[in-house]
N, C-alpha and C positions, 0 to 999 in steps of 0.2 A: 580212489584207493584210501584216502584219509578217512572218508566217511564210513567205509566198511571197516576199518580198524577201530574206530571210536565205537561203532555198534557192538563189534565183537567184545570190545573191553566192557562195555554196559552188560551184555549178555554173561560174560564170566563173572562179573560182580553180583549180578542176580543169582547165578548158580552158587556162588561161594555163600551168599547170604541164605540160600535155601540149605546148603550143607551145614552151615555154621551159624545158627539163628543169632548168637550172641553178636554178630556183626551188626545186626539190625540196630542194635542200641547205639553203636558207633556211628550209623548212618543218620539217626535221629538227632545225635549230637551235632553233626555236620550241618544238618538242615537248620537246627536251632542257631548254630553260629551265623549261617546265611542270614536267617530272620533278624538275629541281633543286629548285623551290619546294615541291613536294609532299614531297619527301624531307625538306627543311628542316622543314616542318610536322609531319610524322610524326615525325621525330627529337625535336622540341621536346615533343611530346605524350607520347612514349614514354621521355624520358630519356635517349635515345641519341645517337650522332653521326650527321649526315646521311649520311656514306659508309658506314655499317655496312649489312650486308645487308638487315635488315628494312626500314628506310625505304626504300632503293633499290628493293626488290622492290615494296613497297606503292606506291611512286610509279609505277612501270613498269605495274603492274596498273591503276592508276587512268587512266594514259594510254591504255591499250588500251581499257578500258571507254568512255572518252570518244570514242575513235576509232570503235568500232563503233556507239555510240550516234548519232554525227553521220552515219555512213554510212547506218544505217537510216533516219534522220529525213529525209536528204537524198534517199533513194529512194523514200520512201512518198508517196502522194498525198493524204494526210490532212490535216486542219487541226491535228493534235496539235502542241503545241509541243515544241521541242528538249527542255525540262526533263523532260517525260513520257517520253521515250526514255531519257534519262540515268538518271532513277529507275528505270525498268524494268531497264536493264542492271545497275545497282548492286544492285537488288533480286535479280536473278538470281544475281549473285556471291555475294551474302550467303546465298541459299538453298544453293548449292554448297557454300560453306564451312561452313555449319551442319550439312548433311548429312554431309560428310566428318568433321566432328568428331564427331558423334553416331556414326558408324559406327566412327570410331578408338576412341571411349570403350567402345562396346559389345563390340568385339574384345579391348580390354585387360581388360575385366571377365571375358569368357569365359575368357581366357588365366589369369587370376588364380584361377579356380575350380578348375582342373585340378591 
């Protein structure tokens, strides 16, 4: 029941934004605030400044992962909680990054042998 109510709220927000496009600006402000908070947290963890490239990029990627997860969750007709979709999307991102890191390391090793 809780999942259905949450989906209903998201659907209603979407309908409101379609009817009142000026609300889209408010949504972007909220996403910007989320990204700022994420960048601050990443910077604190990495020992860098929140305006550095790494924290800003990590925050933007996290916001995109959340947007995709919420979109998939809102569109599906299962009883899976939002958290399951968020975990799935961050898991996919992790796999992509690990695959890329593995390929990058392998290509550097091959180049070093020559």
